[in-house]
All heavy atoms as TSV, in Angstrom:
chain	resi	resn	atom	element	x	y	z
A	1	MET	N	N	0.818	-1.186	0.013
A	1	MET	CA	C	-0.011	-0.002	-0.007
A	1	MET	C	C	0.877	1.261	0.014
A	1	MET	O	O	0.539	2.188	-0.726
A	1	MET	CB	C	-0.914	-0.011	1.225
A	1	MET	CG	C	-1.772	1.236	1.269
A	1	MET	SD	S	-3.227	0.910	2.217
A	1	MET	CE	C	-3.762	2.511	2.498
A	2	VAL	N	N	1.907	1.301	0.801
A	2	VAL	CA	C	2.825	2.435	0.855
A	2	VAL	C	C	3.409	2.703	-0.535
A	2	VAL	O	O	3.515	3.830	-0.998
A	2	VAL	CB	C	3.936	2.242	1.894
A	2	VAL	CG1	C	4.923	3.395	1.864
A	2	VAL	CG2	C	3.269	2.143	3.275
A	3	VAL	N	N	3.795	1.643	-1.207
A	3	VAL	CA	C	4.448	1.820	-2.527
A	3	VAL	C	C	3.407	2.286	-3.511
A	3	VAL	O	O	3.673	3.228	-4.350
A	3	VAL	CB	C	5.063	0.461	-2.964
A	3	VAL	CG1	C	5.588	0.548	-4.418
A	3	VAL	CG2	C	6.195	0.067	-2.045
A	4	GLU	N	N	2.179	1.725	-3.515
A	4	GLU	CA	C	1.175	2.167	-4.478
A	4	GLU	C	C	0.750	3.598	-4.263
A	4	GLU	O	O	0.361	4.261	-5.249
A	4	GLU	CB	C	-0.067	1.224	-4.317
A	4	GLU	CG	C	0.182	-0.205	-4.709
A	4	GLU	CD	C	-0.954	-1.088	-4.301
A	4	GLU	OE1	O	-1.855	-0.660	-3.535
A	4	GLU	OE2	O	-0.976	-2.219	-4.814
A	5	LEU	N	N	0.749	4.107	-3.050
A	5	LEU	CA	C	0.260	5.458	-2.788
A	5	LEU	C	C	1.405	6.480	-2.655
A	5	LEU	O	O	1.175	7.593	-2.181
A	5	LEU	CB	C	-0.532	5.439	-1.500
A	5	LEU	CG	C	-1.790	4.596	-1.532
A	5	LEU	CD1	C	-2.498	4.597	-0.163
A	5	LEU	CD2	C	-2.781	4.998	-2.606
A	6	ALA	N	N	2.600	6.144	-3.103
A	6	ALA	CA	C	3.745	7.003	-2.951
A	6	ALA	C	C	3.522	8.349	-3.703
A	6	ALA	O	O	2.965	8.342	-4.831
A	6	ALA	CB	C	5.012	6.321	-3.502
A	7	ARG	N	N	3.914	9.430	-3.054
A	7	ARG	CA	C	3.823	10.746	-3.640
A	7	ARG	C	C	5.242	11.342	-3.765
A	7	ARG	O	O	6.114	10.953	-3.034
A	7	ARG	CB	C	3.001	11.699	-2.797
A	7	ARG	CG	C	1.515	11.327	-2.844
A	7	ARG	CD	C	0.677	12.353	-2.172
A	7	ARG	NE	N	0.192	11.793	-0.903
A	7	ARG	CZ	C	-0.194	12.500	0.111
A	7	ARG	NH1	N	-0.174	13.838	0.047
A	7	ARG	NH2	N	-0.637	11.955	1.192
A	8	SER	N	N	5.377	12.280	-4.682
A	8	SER	CA	C	6.675	12.976	-4.868
A	8	SER	C	C	7.233	13.372	-3.610
A	8	SER	O	O	6.525	13.896	-2.734
A	8	SER	CB	C	6.476	14.079	-5.835
A	8	SER	OG	O	7.644	14.686	-6.121
A	9	PRO	N	N	8.508	13.159	-3.309
A	9	PRO	CA	C	9.571	12.806	-4.170
A	9	PRO	C	C	9.838	11.326	-4.272
A	9	PRO	O	O	10.895	10.869	-4.683
A	9	PRO	CB	C	10.785	13.503	-3.519
A	9	PRO	CG	C	10.453	13.394	-2.066
A	9	PRO	CD	C	8.977	13.579	-1.982
A	10	TYR	N	N	8.870	10.494	-3.816
A	10	TYR	CA	C	9.056	9.068	-3.827
A	10	TYR	C	C	8.328	8.462	-4.990
A	10	TYR	O	O	7.359	8.981	-5.449
A	10	TYR	CB	C	8.526	8.469	-2.498
A	10	TYR	CG	C	9.314	8.983	-1.318
A	10	TYR	CD1	C	8.710	9.986	-0.502
A	10	TYR	CD2	C	10.561	8.586	-1.069
A	10	TYR	CE1	C	9.409	10.450	0.595
A	10	TYR	CE2	C	11.286	9.114	-0.020
A	10	TYR	CZ	C	10.700	10.044	0.844
A	10	TYR	OH	O	11.424	10.556	1.870
A	11	PRO	N	N	8.748	7.310	-5.499
A	11	PRO	CA	C	9.898	6.526	-5.037
A	11	PRO	C	C	11.205	7.216	-5.462
A	11	PRO	O	O	11.275	7.849	-6.487
A	11	PRO	CB	C	9.750	5.217	-5.719
A	11	PRO	CG	C	8.965	5.485	-6.930
A	11	PRO	CD	C	8.079	6.664	-6.607
A	12	GLU	N	N	12.197	7.018	-4.628
A	12	GLU	CA	C	13.531	7.578	-4.984
A	12	GLU	C	C	14.489	6.357	-5.160
A	12	GLU	O	O	14.453	5.404	-4.436
A	12	GLU	CB	C	14.072	8.510	-3.950
A	12	GLU	CG	C	14.412	7.968	-2.596
A	12	GLU	CD	C	14.883	9.060	-1.628
A	12	GLU	OE1	O	15.119	10.168	-2.058
A	12	GLU	OE2	O	15.023	8.680	-0.457
A	13	GLN	N	N	15.333	6.481	-6.196
A	13	GLN	CA	C	16.276	5.402	-6.494
A	13	GLN	C	C	17.400	5.508	-5.499
A	13	GLN	O	O	17.952	6.585	-5.281
A	13	GLN	CB	C	16.742	5.515	-7.924
A	13	GLN	CG	C	17.524	4.261	-8.336
A	13	GLN	CD	C	17.566	4.146	-9.840
A	13	GLN	OE1	O	17.164	4.997	-10.577
A	13	GLN	NE2	N	18.109	3.019	-10.271
A	14	VAL	N	N	17.789	4.412	-4.939
A	14	VAL	CA	C	18.880	4.375	-3.932
A	14	VAL	C	C	20.028	3.463	-4.373
A	14	VAL	O	O	20.833	3.115	-3.544
A	14	VAL	CB	C	18.330	3.924	-2.526
A	14	VAL	CG1	C	17.435	4.983	-1.967
A	14	VAL	CG2	C	17.673	2.615	-2.543
A	15	GLY	N	N	20.068	3.140	-5.682
A	15	GLY	CA	C	21.217	2.418	-6.196
A	15	GLY	C	C	20.879	1.033	-6.743
A	15	GLY	O	O	20.006	0.339	-6.203
A	16	ASN	N	N	21.559	0.651	-7.802
A	16	ASN	CA	C	21.462	-0.692	-8.381
A	16	ASN	C	C	20.040	-1.194	-8.516
A	16	ASN	O	O	19.743	-2.329	-8.201
A	16	ASN	CB	C	22.274	-1.713	-7.576
A	16	ASN	CG	C	23.764	-1.471	-7.686
A	16	ASN	OD1	O	24.233	-0.735	-8.561
A	16	ASN	ND2	N	24.507	-2.069	-6.804
A	17	GLY	N	N	19.153	-0.370	-9.042
A	17	GLY	CA	C	17.765	-0.780	-9.298
A	17	GLY	C	C	16.917	-0.872	-8.051
A	17	GLY	O	O	15.797	-1.304	-8.124
A	18	LYS	N	N	17.386	-0.383	-6.927
A	18	LYS	CA	C	16.599	-0.373	-5.683
A	18	LYS	C	C	15.922	0.945	-5.566
A	18	LYS	O	O	16.451	2.027	-5.888
A	18	LYS	CB	C	17.511	-0.577	-4.475
A	18	LYS	CG	C	18.199	-1.902	-4.428
A	18	LYS	CD	C	19.075	-1.979	-3.201
A	18	LYS	CE	C	19.977	-3.192	-3.288
A	18	LYS	NZ	N	21.025	-3.149	-2.238
A	19	PHE	N	N	14.702	0.889	-4.957
A	19	PHE	CA	C	13.902	2.088	-4.773
A	19	PHE	C	C	13.454	2.151	-3.277
A	19	PHE	O	O	13.236	1.104	-2.671
A	19	PHE	CB	C	12.650	2.075	-5.671
A	19	PHE	CG	C	12.983	2.144	-7.108
A	19	PHE	CD1	C	13.168	0.979	-7.843
A	19	PHE	CD2	C	13.138	3.375	-7.777
A	19	PHE	CE1	C	13.472	1.045	-9.204
A	19	PHE	CE2	C	13.436	3.437	-9.102
A	19	PHE	CZ	C	13.649	2.273	-9.899
A	20	ARG	N	N	13.220	3.400	-2.820
A	20	ARG	CA	C	12.761	3.595	-1.454
A	20	ARG	C	C	11.561	4.449	-1.450
A	20	ARG	O	O	11.425	5.449	-2.174
A	20	ARG	CB	C	13.833	4.281	-0.599
A	20	ARG	CG	C	13.358	4.595	0.775
A	20	ARG	CD	C	14.415	5.132	1.739
A	20	ARG	NE	N	15.084	6.296	1.059
A	20	ARG	CZ	C	16.147	6.869	1.560
A	20	ARG	NH1	N	16.671	6.411	2.670
A	20	ARG	NH2	N	16.686	7.930	0.979
A	21	VAL	N	N	10.609	4.060	-0.578
A	21	VAL	CA	C	9.372	4.842	-0.390
A	21	VAL	C	C	9.187	5.013	1.094
A	21	VAL	O	O	9.404	4.088	1.878
A	21	VAL	CB	C	8.164	4.111	-0.988
A	21	VAL	CG1	C	6.867	4.784	-0.640
A	21	VAL	CG2	C	8.282	4.053	-2.498
A	22	ILE	N	N	8.764	6.197	1.521
A	22	ILE	CA	C	8.423	6.422	2.926
A	22	ILE	C	C	6.976	6.949	2.931
A	22	ILE	O	O	6.591	7.804	2.112
A	22	ILE	CB	C	9.349	7.481	3.570
A	22	ILE	CG1	C	10.765	6.883	3.624
A	22	ILE	CG2	C	8.842	7.840	4.938
A	22	ILE	CD1	C	11.827	7.831	4.181
A	23	GLY	N	N	6.159	6.441	3.838
A	23	GLY	CA	C	4.801	6.897	3.971
A	23	GLY	C	C	4.081	6.176	5.060
A	23	GLY	O	O	4.691	5.402	5.788
A	24	LYS	N	N	2.796	6.409	5.143
A	24	LYS	CA	C	1.954	5.774	6.175
A	24	LYS	C	C	1.465	4.399	5.709
A	24	LYS	O	O	0.949	4.279	4.606
A	24	LYS	CB	C	0.802	6.617	6.566
A	24	LYS	CG	C	1.138	7.725	7.518
A	24	LYS	CD	C	-0.114	8.377	8.047
A	24	LYS	CE	C	0.237	9.462	9.052
A	24	LYS	NZ	N	-1.003	10.047	9.568
A	25	GLY	N	N	1.635	3.396	6.611
A	25	GLY	CA	C	1.097	2.080	6.227
A	25	GLY	C	C	-0.350	2.043	6.610
A	25	GLY	O	O	-0.977	3.016	7.052
A	26	MET	N	N	-0.942	0.825	6.511
A	26	MET	CA	C	-2.393	0.652	6.701
A	26	MET	C	C	-2.802	0.956	8.138
A	26	MET	O	O	-3.869	1.415	8.443
A	26	MET	CB	C	-2.805	-0.800	6.341
A	26	MET	CG	C	-2.735	-1.016	4.845
A	26	MET	SD	S	-3.266	-2.624	4.416
A	26	MET	CE	C	-4.995	-2.612	4.799
A	27	GLY	N	N	-1.873	0.693	9.119
A	27	GLY	CA	C	-2.189	0.974	10.523
A	27	GLY	C	C	-1.912	2.417	10.943
A	27	GLY	O	O	-2.078	2.744	12.080
A	28	GLY	N	N	-1.515	3.254	9.972
A	28	GLY	CA	C	-1.235	4.654	10.244
A	28	GLY	C	C	0.219	4.905	10.730
A	28	GLY	O	O	0.527	6.051	11.000
A	29	GLN	N	N	0.982	3.853	10.778
A	29	GLN	CA	C	2.411	4.005	11.264
A	29	GLN	C	C	3.267	4.375	10.027
A	29	GLN	O	O	3.077	3.842	8.952
A	29	GLN	CB	C	2.873	2.743	11.826
A	29	GLN	CG	C	4.229	2.790	12.485
A	29	GLN	CD	C	4.587	1.521	13.207
A	29	GLN	OE1	O	4.104	0.433	12.866
A	29	GLN	NE2	N	5.520	1.610	14.146
A	30	PHE	N	N	4.180	5.329	10.204
A	30	PHE	CA	C	5.168	5.628	9.106
A	30	PHE	C	C	6.150	4.525	8.951
A	30	PHE	O	O	6.726	4.004	9.899
A	30	PHE	CB	C	5.891	6.952	9.455
A	30	PHE	CG	C	5.051	8.183	9.290
A	30	PHE	CD1	C	4.490	8.777	10.351
A	30	PHE	CD2	C	4.867	8.692	8.032
A	30	PHE	CE1	C	3.705	9.932	10.230
A	30	PHE	CE2	C	4.036	9.816	7.877
A	30	PHE	CZ	C	3.512	10.437	8.950
A	31	VAL	N	N	6.340	4.135	7.724
A	31	VAL	CA	C	7.285	3.070	7.371
A	31	VAL	C	C	8.144	3.449	6.209
A	31	VAL	O	O	7.775	4.263	5.422
A	31	VAL	CB	C	6.576	1.738	7.089
A	31	VAL	CG1	C	5.846	1.169	8.258
A	31	VAL	CG2	C	5.595	1.871	5.890
A	32	GLN	N	N	9.284	2.747	6.114
A	32	GLN	CA	C	10.174	2.843	4.964
A	32	GLN	C	C	10.202	1.516	4.271
A	32	GLN	O	O	10.338	0.470	4.949
A	32	GLN	CB	C	11.562	3.205	5.437
A	32	GLN	CG	C	12.613	3.108	4.305
A	32	GLN	CD	C	13.985	3.467	4.776
A	32	GLN	OE1	O	14.317	4.607	4.916
A	32	GLN	NE2	N	14.746	2.481	5.105
A	33	VAL	N	N	10.094	1.495	2.932
A	33	VAL	CA	C	10.046	0.253	2.229
A	33	VAL	C	C	11.116	0.367	1.125
A	33	VAL	O	O	11.165	1.308	0.371
A	33	VAL	CB	C	8.664	-0.022	1.533
A	33	VAL	CG1	C	8.734	-1.294	0.700
A	33	VAL	CG2	C	7.589	-0.052	2.571
A	34	LEU	N	N	12.032	-0.621	1.062
A	34	LEU	CA	C	12.996	-0.773	-0.006
A	34	LEU	C	C	12.585	-1.901	-0.858
A	34	LEU	O	O	12.175	-2.981	-0.363
A	34	LEU	CB	C	14.411	-1.043	0.545
A	34	LEU	CG	C	15.330	0.181	0.603
A	34	LEU	CD1	C	14.977	0.980	1.821
A	34	LEU	CD2	C	16.743	-0.252	0.565
A	35	TYR	N	N	12.698	-1.674	-2.202
A	35	TYR	CA	C	12.199	-2.768	-3.094
A	35	TYR	C	C	12.922	-2.675	-4.431
A	35	TYR	O	O	13.541	-1.690	-4.750
A	35	TYR	CB	C	10.653	-2.691	-3.313
A	35	TYR	CG	C	10.203	-1.411	-3.999
A	35	TYR	CD1	C	10.036	-1.336	-5.398
A	35	TYR	CD2	C	9.939	-0.269	-3.251
A	35	TYR	CE1	C	9.606	-0.204	-5.979
A	35	TYR	CE2	C	9.523	0.904	-3.878
A	35	TYR	CZ	C	9.356	0.934	-5.249
A	35	TYR	OH	O	8.971	2.115	-5.879
A	36	VAL	N	N	12.773	-3.775	-5.198
A	36	VAL	CA	C	13.275	-3.791	-6.599
A	36	VAL	C	C	12.146	-4.287	-7.437
A	36	VAL	O	O	11.193	-4.880	-7.006
A	36	VAL	CB	C	14.482	-4.804	-6.771
A	36	VAL	CG1	C	15.679	-4.318	-5.990
A	36	VAL	CG2	C	14.108	-6.193	-6.391
A	37	ILE	N	N	12.224	-3.940	-8.722
A	37	ILE	CA	C	11.258	-4.412	-9.717
A	37	ILE	C	C	11.969	-5.203	-10.784
A	37	ILE	O	O	12.969	-4.703	-11.378
A	37	ILE	CB	C	10.503	-3.167	-10.352
A	37	ILE	CG1	C	9.828	-2.356	-9.318
A	37	ILE	CG2	C	9.526	-3.647	-11.400
A	37	ILE	CD1	C	9.214	-1.065	-9.784
A	38	ASP	N	N	11.530	-6.403	-11.000
A	38	ASP	CA	C	12.174	-7.278	-12.012
A	38	ASP	C	C	11.671	-6.925	-13.408
A	38	ASP	O	O	10.703	-6.158	-13.556
A	38	ASP	CB	C	12.086	-8.753	-11.669
A	38	ASP	CG	C	10.746	-9.354	-11.919
A	38	ASP	OD1	O	9.835	-8.628	-12.377
A	38	ASP	OD2	O	10.574	-10.555	-11.668
A	39	PRO	N	N	12.280	-7.527	-14.472
A	39	PRO	CA	C	11.856	-7.192	-15.816
A	39	PRO	C	C	10.405	-7.523	-16.098
A	39	PRO	O	O	9.774	-6.933	-17.001
A	39	PRO	CB	C	12.758	-8.051	-16.686
A	39	PRO	CG	C	13.976	-8.264	-15.834
A	39	PRO	CD	C	13.498	-8.332	-14.431
A	40	ASP	N	N	9.804	-8.412	-15.367
A	40	ASP	CA	C	8.369	-8.774	-15.530
A	40	ASP	C	C	7.483	-7.784	-14.818
A	40	ASP	O	O	6.271	-7.967	-14.740
A	40	ASP	CB	C	8.068	-10.203	-15.031
A	40	ASP	CG	C	8.823	-11.251	-15.716
A	40	ASP	OD1	O	9.204	-11.022	-16.905
A	40	ASP	OD2	O	8.991	-12.366	-15.160
A	41	GLU	N	N	8.057	-6.743	-14.206
A	41	GLU	CA	C	7.391	-5.745	-13.419
A	41	GLU	C	C	6.775	-6.279	-12.118
A	41	GLU	O	O	5.792	-5.739	-11.591
A	41	GLU	CB	C	6.355	-4.994	-14.266
A	41	GLU	CG	C	6.955	-4.369	-15.453
A	41	GLU	CD	C	6.320	-3.048	-15.836
A	41	GLU	OE1	O	5.434	-2.557	-15.126
A	41	GLU	OE2	O	6.725	-2.488	-16.858
A	42	THR	N	N	7.375	-7.351	-11.608
A	42	THR	CA	C	7.009	-7.846	-10.293
A	42	THR	C	C	7.846	-7.084	-9.246
A	42	THR	O	O	9.043	-6.930	-9.410
A	42	THR	CB	C	7.345	-9.331	-10.172
A	42	THR	OG1	O	6.639	-10.003	-11.208
A	42	THR	CG2	C	6.880	-9.903	-8.830
A	43	LEU	N	N	7.161	-6.614	-8.217
A	43	LEU	CA	C	7.819	-5.839	-7.133
A	43	LEU	C	C	8.229	-6.803	-6.029
A	43	LEU	O	O	7.395	-7.601	-5.533
A	43	LEU	CB	C	6.842	-4.793	-6.645
A	43	LEU	CG	C	7.404	-3.821	-5.654
A	43	LEU	CD1	C	6.785	-2.424	-5.942
A	43	LEU	CD2	C	7.082	-4.249	-4.297
A	44	TYR	N	N	9.539	-6.732	-5.632
A	44	TYR	CA	C	9.980	-7.544	-4.509
A	44	TYR	C	C	10.454	-6.671	-3.404
A	44	TYR	O	O	11.375	-5.806	-3.601
A	44	TYR	CB	C	11.211	-8.413	-4.969
A	44	TYR	CG	C	10.772	-9.473	-5.956
A	44	TYR	CD1	C	10.902	-9.310	-7.299
A	44	TYR	CD2	C	10.216	-10.664	-5.526
A	44	TYR	CE1	C	10.503	-10.305	-8.202
A	44	TYR	CE2	C	9.830	-11.689	-6.415
A	44	TYR	CZ	C	9.999	-11.446	-7.770
A	44	TYR	OH	O	9.580	-12.424	-8.618
A	45	VAL	N	N	9.893	-6.792	-2.214
A	45	VAL	CA	C	10.272	-5.969	-1.076
A	45	VAL	C	C	11.523	-6.560	-0.469
A	45	VAL	O	O	11.611	-7.720	-0.192
A	45	VAL	CB	C	9.146	-5.918	-0.034
A	45	VAL	CG1	C	9.622	-5.249	1.255
A	45	VAL	CG2	C	7.897	-5.266	-0.611
A	46	ILE	N	N	12.523	-5.685	-0.364
A	46	ILE	CA	C	13.774	-6.042	0.314
A	46	ILE	C	C	13.654	-5.973	1.787
A	46	ILE	O	O	14.058	-6.814	2.526
A	46	ILE	CB	C	14.965	-5.137	-0.193
A	46	ILE	CG1	C	15.123	-5.389	-1.694
A	46	ILE	CG2	C	16.206	-5.453	0.569
A	46	ILE	CD1	C	16.104	-4.381	-2.307
A	47	HIS	N	N	13.058	-4.857	2.251
A	47	HIS	CA	C	12.788	-4.668	3.642
A	47	HIS	C	C	11.807	-3.587	3.875
A	47	HIS	O	O	11.609	-2.704	3.000
A	47	HIS	CB	C	14.061	-4.478	4.448
A	47	HIS	CG	C	14.463	-3.097	4.792
A	47	HIS	ND1	N	15.569	-2.775	5.438
A	47	HIS	CD2	C	13.861	-1.879	4.577
A	47	HIS	CE1	C	15.682	-1.486	5.614
A	47	HIS	NE2	N	14.671	-0.915	5.046
A	48	ALA	N	N	11.087	-3.682	4.978
A	48	ALA	CA	C	10.113	-2.639	5.393
A	48	ALA	C	C	10.280	-2.536	6.889
A	48	ALA	O	O	10.389	-3.529	7.603
A	48	ALA	CB	C	8.736	-3.080	5.034
A	49	ARG	N	N	10.304	-1.279	7.321
A	49	ARG	CA	C	10.504	-1.059	8.802
A	49	ARG	C	C	9.868	0.239	9.223
A	49	ARG	O	O	9.691	1.130	8.395
A	49	ARG	CB	C	12.000	-1.052	9.172
A	49	ARG	CG	C	12.744	0.083	8.608
A	49	ARG	CD	C	14.157	0.244	9.176
A	49	ARG	NE	N	14.880	1.317	8.570
A	49	ARG	CZ	C	14.757	2.575	8.935
A	49	ARG	NH1	N	13.950	2.932	9.912
A	49	ARG	NH2	N	15.463	3.542	8.384
A	50	PRO	N	N	9.513	0.339	10.488
A	50	PRO	CA	C	8.993	1.601	11.029
A	50	PRO	C	C	10.080	2.691	11.026
A	50	PRO	O	O	11.246	2.389	11.181
A	50	PRO	CB	C	8.541	1.253	12.456
A	50	PRO	CG	C	8.786	-0.137	12.662
A	50	PRO	CD	C	9.553	-0.690	11.525
A	51	LEU	N	N	9.660	3.940	10.861
A	51	LEU	CA	C	10.614	5.055	10.930
A	51	LEU	C	C	10.945	5.347	12.373
A	51	LEU	O	O	10.071	5.185	13.257
A	51	LEU	CB	C	10.021	6.326	10.295
A	51	LEU	CG	C	9.761	6.276	8.787
A	51	LEU	CD1	C	9.288	7.692	8.348
A	51	LEU	CD2	C	10.983	5.856	8.014
A	52	THR	N	N	12.157	5.802	12.584
A	52	THR	CA	C	12.528	6.322	13.924
A	52	THR	C	C	11.879	7.727	14.098
A	52	THR	O	O	11.409	8.349	13.128
A	52	THR	CB	C	14.041	6.488	14.055
A	52	THR	OG1	O	14.482	7.473	13.145
A	52	THR	CG2	C	14.744	5.113	13.799
A	53	ASP	N	N	11.884	8.236	15.286
A	53	ASP	CA	C	11.346	9.577	15.543
A	53	ASP	C	C	12.060	10.642	14.743
A	53	ASP	O	O	11.431	11.555	14.131
A	53	ASP	CB	C	11.377	9.920	17.070
A	53	ASP	CG	C	10.433	9.128	17.865
A	53	ASP	OD1	O	9.428	8.609	17.295
A	53	ASP	OD2	O	10.627	8.969	19.057
A	54	LEU	N	N	13.382	10.533	14.647
A	54	LEU	CA	C	14.152	11.467	13.839
A	54	LEU	C	C	13.763	11.414	12.358
A	54	LEU	O	O	13.585	12.461	11.701
A	54	LEU	CB	C	15.658	11.227	14.009
A	54	LEU	CG	C	16.590	12.094	13.187
A	54	LEU	CD1	C	16.404	13.580	13.513
A	54	LEU	CD2	C	18.011	11.661	13.391
A	55	GLU	N	N	13.593	10.220	11.838
A	55	GLU	CA	C	13.232	10.010	10.426
A	55	GLU	C	C	11.798	10.602	10.201
A	55	GLU	O	O	11.542	11.165	9.111
A	55	GLU	CB	C	13.254	8.568	10.020
A	55	GLU	CG	C	14.667	8.011	9.927
A	55	GLU	CD	C	14.736	6.532	9.795
A	55	GLU	OE1	O	13.880	5.788	10.375
A	55	GLU	OE2	O	15.675	6.022	9.125
A	56	LYS	N	N	10.894	10.467	11.133
A	56	LYS	CA	C	9.582	11.016	11.008
A	56	LYS	C	C	9.609	12.532	10.886
A	56	LYS	O	O	8.916	13.111	10.023
A	56	LYS	CB	C	8.682	10.633	12.146
A	56	LYS	CG	C	8.246	9.202	12.168
A	56	LYS	CD	C	7.401	8.912	13.398
A	56	LYS	CE	C	7.478	7.519	13.831
A	56	LYS	NZ	N	6.807	7.263	15.107
A	57	ARG	N	N	10.435	13.128	11.720
A	57	ARG	CA	C	10.570	14.640	11.696
A	57	ARG	C	C	11.138	15.059	10.331
A	57	ARG	O	O	10.627	15.987	9.761
A	57	ARG	CB	C	11.448	15.073	12.833
A	57	ARG	CG	C	10.756	15.092	14.176
A	57	ARG	CD	C	11.522	15.881	15.219
A	57	ARG	NE	N	12.835	15.394	15.473
A	57	ARG	CZ	C	13.105	14.446	16.418
A	57	ARG	NH1	N	12.141	13.896	17.062
A	57	ARG	NH2	N	14.332	14.023	16.565
A	58	ARG	N	N	12.129	14.400	9.882
A	58	ARG	CA	C	12.745	14.703	8.539
A	58	ARG	C	C	11.700	14.530	7.407
A	58	ARG	O	O	11.607	15.355	6.538
A	58	ARG	CB	C	13.946	13.830	8.276
A	58	ARG	CG	C	15.159	14.210	9.104
A	58	ARG	CD	C	16.316	13.343	8.734
A	58	ARG	NE	N	17.445	13.644	9.589
A	58	ARG	CZ	C	18.430	12.772	9.825
A	58	ARG	NH1	N	18.438	11.598	9.247
A	58	ARG	NH2	N	19.424	13.076	10.588
A	59	TYR	N	N	10.937	13.431	7.488
A	59	TYR	CA	C	9.918	13.176	6.489
A	59	TYR	C	C	8.855	14.302	6.436
A	59	TYR	O	O	8.522	14.797	5.402
A	59	TYR	CB	C	9.276	11.828	6.738
A	59	TYR	CG	C	8.075	11.562	5.857
A	59	TYR	CD1	C	8.241	11.205	4.523
A	59	TYR	CD2	C	6.751	11.654	6.330
A	59	TYR	CE1	C	7.188	10.946	3.686
A	59	TYR	CE2	C	5.684	11.420	5.523
A	59	TYR	CZ	C	5.915	11.093	4.205
A	59	TYR	OH	O	4.850	10.859	3.350
A	60	ARG	N	N	8.445	14.690	7.607
A	60	ARG	CA	C	7.395	15.738	7.715
A	60	ARG	C	C	7.917	17.079	7.168
A	60	ARG	O	O	7.216	17.813	6.465
A	60	ARG	CB	C	6.911	15.901	9.120
A	60	ARG	CG	C	6.014	14.715	9.551
A	60	ARG	CD	C	5.506	14.898	10.968
A	60	ARG	NE	N	4.702	13.715	11.357
A	60	ARG	CZ	C	4.958	13.010	12.478
A	60	ARG	NH1	N	5.920	13.396	13.293
A	60	ARG	NH2	N	4.214	11.970	12.756
A	61	ARG	N	N	9.199	17.385	7.488
A	61	ARG	CA	C	9.780	18.642	6.980
A	61	ARG	C	C	9.931	18.570	5.464
A	61	ARG	O	O	9.727	19.573	4.783
A	61	ARG	CB	C	11.177	18.863	7.643
A	61	ARG	CG	C	11.132	19.771	8.777
A	61	ARG	CD	C	12.526	20.173	9.244
A	61	ARG	NE	N	12.614	19.642	10.589
A	61	ARG	CZ	C	13.634	18.887	11.067
A	61	ARG	NH1	N	14.590	18.551	10.267
A	61	ARG	NH2	N	13.626	18.481	12.257
A	62	ARG	N	N	10.343	17.452	4.953
A	62	ARG	CA	C	10.610	17.296	3.512
A	62	ARG	C	C	9.264	17.370	2.758
A	62	ARG	O	O	9.230	17.848	1.603
A	62	ARG	CB	C	11.273	15.956	3.262
A	62	ARG	CG	C	11.691	15.725	1.862
A	62	ARG	CD	C	12.441	14.439	1.753
A	62	ARG	NE	N	12.892	14.241	0.394
A	62	ARG	CZ	C	13.616	13.210	-0.019
A	62	ARG	NH1	N	13.936	12.247	0.876
A	62	ARG	NH2	N	14.022	13.133	-1.262
A	63	LYS	N	N	8.187	16.939	3.372
A	63	LYS	CA	C	6.893	16.851	2.706
A	63	LYS	C	C	6.270	18.248	2.533
A	63	LYS	O	O	5.438	18.432	1.646
A	63	LYS	CB	C	5.971	15.985	3.585
A	63	LYS	CG	C	4.775	15.487	2.910
A	63	LYS	CD	C	4.076	14.507	3.800
A	63	LYS	CE	C	2.593	14.515	3.525
A	63	LYS	NZ	N	1.887	13.660	4.387
A	64	ARG	N	N	6.687	19.250	3.325
A	64	ARG	CA	C	6.111	20.579	3.222
A	64	ARG	C	C	6.358	21.240	1.925
A	64	ARG	O	O	7.125	21.189	1.171
A	64	ARG	CB	C	6.652	21.481	4.315
A	64	ARG	CG	C	6.213	21.073	5.677
A	64	ARG	CD	C	6.771	22.074	6.710
A	64	ARG	NE	N	6.622	21.482	8.055
A	64	ARG	CZ	C	7.166	21.948	9.102
A	64	ARG	NH1	N	8.005	22.974	9.011
A	64	ARG	NH2	N	7.012	21.360	10.258
């Protein structure tokens, strides 16, 4: 869901075909998701984790 609803400046490329998205998950918690997309356009999540308090503040500032 976070990946599907990503808004600018996300997704951002973080190297070697990897992308990062930050946003609110279904439970309302802010999460970061790293993923790759294969040639068949299948999305594979590398990792997803909750944001730290510092990351949340940075995200909110960046979003303005």
